[in-house]
Every structure is written in C-alpha cells, then in structure tokens.
N, CA and C of each residue as an Amber inpcrd file, in Angstrom:
protein
   348
  87.2730000 -55.1150000 176.6060000  85.8690000 -54.7600000 176.5650000
  85.7800000 -53.2470000 176.4370000  85.2280000 -52.7730000 175.3330000
  85.1240000 -51.3390000 175.0800000  84.0600000 -50.7140000 175.9680000
  84.3420000 -49.5150000 176.4260000  83.4250000 -48.7830000 177.2980000
  82.9700000 -47.5330000 176.5600000  81.6510000 -47.3890000 176.3730000
  81.1210000 -46.2030000 175.7300000  80.8790000 -45.1350000 176.7860000
  81.0990000 -43.8780000 176.3970000  80.9580000 -42.7760000 177.3350000
  79.5280000 -42.6430000 177.8530000  78.5370000 -42.8480000 176.9950000
  77.1460000 -42.6440000 177.3800000  76.4730000 -43.9170000 177.9010000
  77.2130000 -44.9520000 178.0790000  76.6870000 -46.2280000 178.5480000
  76.2320000 -46.1100000 180.0020000  75.0730000 -46.7050000 180.3270000
  74.5450000 -46.5920000 181.6930000  74.9470000 -47.7720000 182.5650000
  75.7830000 -48.6390000 182.0420000  76.2690000 -49.7600000 182.8410000
  77.7520000 -49.9680000 182.5770000  78.4090000 -50.5800000 183.5360000
  79.8330000 -50.8830000 183.4360000  79.9880000 -52.3340000 183.8850000
  80.3990000 -53.1800000 182.9900000  80.4470000 -54.6110000 183.2730000
  81.7560000 -55.0830000 183.8980000  82.5610000 -54.1710000 184.3990000
  83.8630000 -54.5550000 184.9620000  83.7100000 -55.5710000 186.0920000
  82.7990000 -55.3320000 187.0190000  82.6110000 -56.2730000 188.1260000
  82.1400000 -57.6290000 187.6130000  81.1340000 -57.6210000 186.7430000
  80.5960000 -58.8730000 186.2180000  81.6580000 -59.6240000 185.4150000
  82.4590000 -58.8980000 184.6620000  83.5430000 -59.5050000 183.8850000
  84.5300000 -60.2050000 184.8220000  84.8920000 -59.5210000 185.8940000
  85.8230000 -60.1030000 186.8570000  85.1840000 -61.2900000 187.5800000
  83.9300000 -61.1370000 187.9830000  83.2200000 -62.1830000 188.7080000
  83.1230000 -63.4680000 187.8840000  82.8840000 -63.3150000 186.5780000
  82.7300000 -64.4860000 185.6980000  84.0470000 -64.8930000 185.0460000
  85.1220000 -64.2190000 185.4150000  86.4400000 -64.4570000 184.8220000
  86.3980000 -64.3420000 183.2980000  85.5920000 -63.3860000 182.8290000
  85.5040000 -63.1100000 181.3960000  84.6670000 -64.0900000 180.5980000
  83.9740000 -64.9910000 181.2520000  83.1320000 -65.9720000 180.5690000
  81.8850000 -65.2760000 180.0350000  81.8780000 -64.9960000 178.7310000
  80.7830000 -64.2250000 178.1310000  79.4450000 -64.9580000 178.2010000
  79.4630000 -66.2620000 178.1320000  78.2250000 -67.0260000 178.2490000
  77.6210000 -66.8410000 179.6350000  78.4680000 -66.9090000 180.6410000
  77.9990000 -66.7130000 182.0110000  77.5610000 -65.2590000 182.2310000
  78.2870000 -64.3240000 181.6460000  77.8880000 -62.9240000 181.7480000
  76.4980000 -62.7270000 181.1510000  76.2780000 -63.3060000 179.9750000
  74.9630000 -63.1910000 179.3350000  73.8680000 -63.8160000 180.1950000
  74.1850000 -64.9110000 180.8590000  73.2210000 -65.5480000 181.7570000
  72.7760000 -64.5690000 182.8360000  73.7300000 -63.9160000 183.4990000
  73.4040000 -62.9840000 184.5770000  72.6820000 -61.7400000 184.0510000
  73.0940000 -61.2560000 182.8890000  72.4350000 -60.0860000 182.3030000
  70.9980000 -60.4270000 181.9420000  70.8000000 -61.5880000 181.3090000
  69.4420000 -62.0100000 180.9600000  68.5740000 -62.1810000 182.2030000
  69.1490000 -62.7300000 183.2490000  68.4150000 -62.9060000 184.5040000
  67.9790000 -61.5440000 185.0370000  68.8850000 -60.5670000 185.0160000
  68.5440000 -59.2150000 185.4520000  67.4170000 -58.6470000 184.5840000
  67.5560000 -58.7550000 183.2760000  66.5560000 -58.2010000 182.3600000
  65.2020000 -58.8890000 182.5150000  65.2070000 -60.1890000 182.7780000
  63.9500000 -60.9240000 182.9620000  63.2670000 -60.5710000 184.2740000
  64.0510000 -60.3120000 185.3160000  63.4890000 -60.0970000 186.6490000
  63.1190000 -58.6530000 186.9560000  63.7310000 -57.6850000 186.2890000
  63.5100000 -56.3160000 186.7230000  62.0600000 -55.8330000 186.5930000
  61.2560000 -56.2980000 185.6190000  59.8730000 -55.7950000 185.5890000
  59.0780000 -56.1240000 186.8640000  59.2320000 -57.3360000 187.3820000
  58.4790000 -57.6740000 188.6020000  59.0380000 -56.9330000 189.8100000
  60.3490000 -56.7180000 189.8340000  60.9590000 -55.9600000 190.9290000
  60.4800000 -54.5020000 190.8860000  60.4240000 -53.9330000 189.6910000
  59.9520000 -52.5510000 189.5320000  58.4930000 -52.4360000 189.9510000
  57.6960000 -53.4380000 189.6060000  56.2850000 -53.4330000 190.0090000
  56.1410000 -53.4340000 191.5230000  56.9740000 -54.1980000 192.2100000
  56.9030000 -54.2640000 193.6720000  57.2130000 -52.8950000 194.2790000
  58.2090000 -52.2110000 193.7480000  58.5510000 -50.8810000 194.2520000
  57.4150000 -49.9100000 193.9410000  56.9350000 -49.9460000 192.7230000
  55.8520000 -49.0400000 192.3070000  54.6130000 -49.2210000 193.1870000
  54.2270000 -50.4620000 193.4280000  53.0500000 -50.7300000 194.2660000
  53.2580000 -50.2190000 195.6830000  54.4380000 -50.4260000 196.2310000
  54.7250000 -49.9500000 197.5870000  54.6690000 -48.4260000 197.6540000
  55.1600000 -47.7650000 196.6080000  55.1000000 -46.3080000 196.5720000
  53.6620000 -45.8190000 196.4800000  52.8770000 -46.4540000 195.6420000
  51.4680000 -46.0630000 195.4790000  50.7010000 -46.2770000 196.7870000
  50.9930000 -47.3710000 197.4680000  50.3250000 -47.6620000 198.7430000
  50.8840000 -46.8350000 199.9030000  51.9600000 -46.1140000 199.6380000
  52.6430000 -45.3020000 200.6620000  53.0140000 -46.1460000 201.8830000
  53.6000000 -47.3010000 201.5550000  54.0210000 -48.2540000 202.5780000
  55.5500000 -48.1910000 202.6860000  56.0370000 -47.4400000 203.6540000
  57.4780000 -47.2190000 203.7990000  58.2600000 -48.5180000 203.9750000
  57.7310000 -49.4120000 204.7860000  58.4330000 -50.6700000 205.0180000
  58.5340000 -51.4780000 203.7280000  57.4600000 -51.5380000 202.9610000
  57.4710000 -52.2780000 201.6940000  58.4130000 -51.6300000 200.6850000
  58.4370000 -50.2900000 200.6510000  59.3650000 -49.5910000 199.7590000
  60.7920000 -49.9680000 200.1400000  61.0930000 -49.8490000 201.4150000
  62.4380000 -50.1630000 201.8960000  62.8360000 -51.5910000 201.5270000
  61.9770000 -52.5480000 201.8300000  62.3090000 -53.9560000 201.5790000
  62.4790000 -54.2450000 200.0890000  61.5920000 -53.6940000 199.2630000
  61.6620000 -53.9370000 197.8190000  62.9400000 -53.3600000 197.2250000
  63.2550000 -52.1350000 197.6080000  64.4420000 -51.4720000 197.0720000
  65.7160000 -52.1070000 197.6240000  65.7010000 -52.4150000 198.9030000
  66.8730000 -53.0150000 199.5490000  67.2400000 -54.3600000 198.9050000
  66.2570000 -55.1530000 198.5620000  66.5400000 -56.4600000 197.9700000
  66.9050000 -56.3590000 196.4900000  66.4650000 -55.3000000 195.8260000
  66.6860000 -55.1510000 194.3870000  68.0070000 -54.4550000 194.0730000
  68.4330000 -53.5370000 194.9030000  69.6180000 -52.7170000 194.6310000
  70.8770000 -53.5250000 194.2950000  71.1920000 -54.6090000 195.0030000
  72.4230000 -55.3450000 194.6690000  72.4470000 -55.8880000 193.2320000
  71.2870000 -56.1380000 192.6640000  71.2470000 -56.6210000 191.2850000
  71.7830000 -55.5540000 190.3250000  71.4930000 -54.2950000 190.6170000
  72.0020000 -53.1990000 189.7910000  73.5120000 -53.0950000 189.9130000
  74.0000000 -53.2590000 191.1370000  75.4370000 -53.2040000 191.3500000
  76.1300000 -54.3470000 190.6140000  75.5100000 -55.4990000 190.6120000
  76.0850000 -56.6840000 189.9790000  76.2720000 -56.4860000 188.4800000
  75.2840000 -55.8340000 187.8250000  75.3920000 -55.6090000 186.3760000
  75.9770000 -54.2410000 186.0420000  76.5270000 -53.5650000 187.0460000
  77.2630000 -52.3410000 186.7960000  76.4330000 -51.0980000 186.5350000
  75.1990000 -51.0830000 186.9990000  74.3570000 -49.8860000 186.8600000
  74.4710000 -49.0710000 188.1500000  75.6230000 -48.4490000 188.3320000
  75.9290000 -47.7710000 189.5880000  75.0510000 -46.5520000 189.8530000
  74.7210000 -45.7840000 188.8070000  73.8640000 -44.6110000 189.0210000
  72.5020000 -45.0440000 189.5350000  71.9360000 -46.0570000 188.9110000
  70.6240000 -46.5530000 189.3450000  70.7180000 -47.1390000 190.7530000
  71.7920000 -47.8490000 191.0470000  71.9690000 -48.4120000 192.3870000
  72.0350000 -47.2980000 193.4310000  72.7190000 -46.2180000 193.1000000
  72.8060000 -45.0740000 194.0200000  71.4400000 -44.4290000 194.2270000
  70.6670000 -44.3500000 193.1620000  69.3260000 -43.7840000 193.2800000
  68.4320000 -44.6840000 194.1410000  68.5650000 -45.9770000 193.9810000
  67.7870000 -46.8910000 194.8200000  68.2220000 -46.7860000 196.2780000
  69.5020000 -46.5850000 196.5080000  69.9830000 -46.4010000 197.8770000
  69.3780000 -45.1260000 198.4800000  69.2650000 -44.1020000 197.6690000
  68.6430000 -42.8600000 198.1260000  67.1840000 -43.1050000 198.5200000
  66.4710000 -43.8910000 197.7270000  65.0830000 -44.2360000 198.0630000
  65.0520000 -45.0800000 199.3290000  65.9700000 -46.0270000 199.4190000
  66.0520000 -46.8980000 200.5960000  66.2030000 -46.0590000 201.8670000
  67.1250000 -45.1160000 201.8440000  67.3160000 -44.2260000 202.9950000
  66.0950000 -43.3400000 203.1890000  65.5330000 -42.8720000 202.0970000
  64.3510000 -42.0140000 202.1720000  63.1570000 -42.7050000 202.7990000
  63.0170000 -43.9840000 202.5510000  61.9020000 -44.7440000 203.1290000
  62.0320000 -44.7920000 204.6490000  63.2630000 -44.8330000 205.1320000
  63.5040000 -44.8650000 206.5840000  63.4720000 -43.4660000 207.1950000
  63.8970000 -42.4900000 206.4120000  64.1000000 -41.1450000 206.9550000
  62.9720000 -40.1710000 206.6290000  61.8180000 -40.6950000 206.2820000
  60.6360000 -39.8580000 206.0540000  60.7220000 -38.9410000 204.8340000
  61.4710000 -39.3340000 203.7930000  61.4400000 -38.5930000 202.5330000
  60.0080000 -38.6980000 202.0040000  59.5410000 -37.6860000 201.3310000
  58.1710000 -37.7270000 200.8110000  58.0430000 -38.8230000 199.7510000
  56.8710000 -39.3980000 199.6790000  56.6250000 -40.4210000 198.6570000
  56.7300000 -39.8150000 197.2700000  56.3680000 -38.5540000 197.1450000
  56.4850000 -37.8610000 195.8700000  57.9520000 -37.8110000 195.4290000
  58.8460000 -37.4660000 196.3590000  60.2770000 -37.4050000 196.0410000
  60.8210000 -38.7950000 195.7150000  60.4430000 -39.7960000 196.5140000
  60.9060000 -41.1560000 196.2240000  60.4230000 -41.6030000 194.8520000
  59.1980000 -41.2410000 194.5130000  58.6530000 -41.6340000 193.2120000
  59.4060000 -40.9500000 192.0770000  59.7830000 -39.6850000 192.2640000
  60.5630000 -38.9770000 191.2390000  61.9240000 -39.6430000 191.0230000
  62.5630000 -40.0270000 192.0980000  63.8520000 -40.7190000 191.9880000
  63.6590000 -42.0690000 191.3010000  62.5910000 -42.7710000 191.6820000
  62.3270000 -44.0700000 191.0720000  62.0620000 -43.9290000 189.5720000
  61.4270000 -42.8500000 189.1750000  61.1810000 -42.6150000 187.7490000
  62.5020000 -42.5070000 186.9850000  63.5210000 -41.9200000 187.6120000
  64.8360000 -41.8290000 186.9780000  65.4400000 -43.2190000 186.7710000
  65.2320000 -44.1060000 187.7440000  65.7010000 -45.4890000 187.6120000
  64.9710000 -46.1600000 186.4560000  63.6600000 -45.9830000 186.4120000
  62.8810000 -46.5980000 185.3390000  63.3000000 -46.0610000 183.9720000
  63.6310000 -44.7770000 183.9000000  64.0970000 -44.2040000 182.6360000
  65.3860000 -44.8850000 182.1750000  66.2670000 -45.1940000 183.1130000
  67.5000000 -45.9020000 182.7600000  67.1910000 -47.3190000 182.2790000
  66.2550000 -47.9780000 182.9400000  65.8970000 -49.3400000 182.5460000
  65.3300000 -49.3720000 181.1320000  64.6040000 -48.3490000 180.7560000
  64.0200000 -48.2820000 179.4030000  65.0970000 -48.1460000 178.3290000
  66.2740000 -47.6730000 178.7090000  67.3600000 -47.4700000 177.7510000
  68.2190000 -48.7130000 177.5320000  67.9960000 -49.7360000 178.3290000
  68.8660000 -50.9110000 178.2550000  68.6760000 -51.6760000 176.9530000
  69.7800000 -52.0560000 176.3460000  69.7060000 -52.8840000 175.1420000
  69.4510000 -54.3510000 175.5130000  69.2470000 -55.1630000 174.4990000
  69.1460000 -56.6030000 174.7320000  70.4610000 -57.1090000 175.2980000
  70.4060000 -58.2200000 176.0120000  71.5800000 -58.7450000 176.7160000
  72.7870000 -58.8920000 175.7940000  72.6000000 -59.4330000 174.6080000
  73.7350000 -59.6870000 173.7250000  74.4340000 -58.3960000 173.3160000
  73.7290000 -57.2750000 173.3670000  74.3210000 -55.9980000 172.9990000
  75.1370000 -55.3930000 174.1450000  75.0160000 -55.9550000 175.3540000
  75.7890000 -55.4640000 176.4870000  77.2640000 -55.8300000 176.2940000
  77.5040000 -56.9320000 175.6300000  78.8620000 -57.4620000 175.4760000
  79.2400000 -57.3790000 174.0120000  80.0200000 -56.3820000 173.7020000
  80.4550000 -56.2060000 172.3090000  81.9570000 -56.2880000 172.1950000
C-alpha cells in the first residue's frame, strides 16, 4: 500500500485490522465518511452553545473513529479539544482547533480513492 507524503490519513491500522481485506476496509471508510457530518454537527452545536460537557462527550466519542481510519493529526486535535473542554480552554480556542479538523475532513477523497 503506497503512502503519499501529503496524505492526511494512514491506513496501516485499518489494513492490519481487516487483514488486508479491501472490501472490508472500504466498508469502514465509507461508514466513517457517512457518519462524520452528523458527528461534526454535534461538536459544532456544543461549541456554539458553550456546553463543555456536550463538547467533551461529542469529541470523546468521535475521536476513536479518526484513529481507526488513520487520521492521527485530527485525532490529536480532537484530544486537545477533549482536554480543553475539561480544563477550561476558551471556546474560541476549541473552535479554532475544531476548524482545523474540519479543514482536514474537507480534503478527504472518496472512499475508493483511499485504497490505491
């Protein structure tokens, strides 16, 4: 599996988890791509409402999905928001970090293009 330098995901974990089954990999990638808009909306709404508990819960439940599909930078940013929600980081700062995650999501190709 070729790895591009500018790629925002690394499928090594998913490849190992599925034992290289590309059909199964595509299933998980498609599931991630289908679900992330509603997950992003939940985080966005919690940030707008300035509800720390909701931010924490939304990000905490969503972060493992990023790790699963190899988006480690985004997962780290969500972890930063998760900690920030508990540690009184400003909502403005959490929103800026979340915008970086959303920027990465906008760059994602269709599922079939993840596996070349």
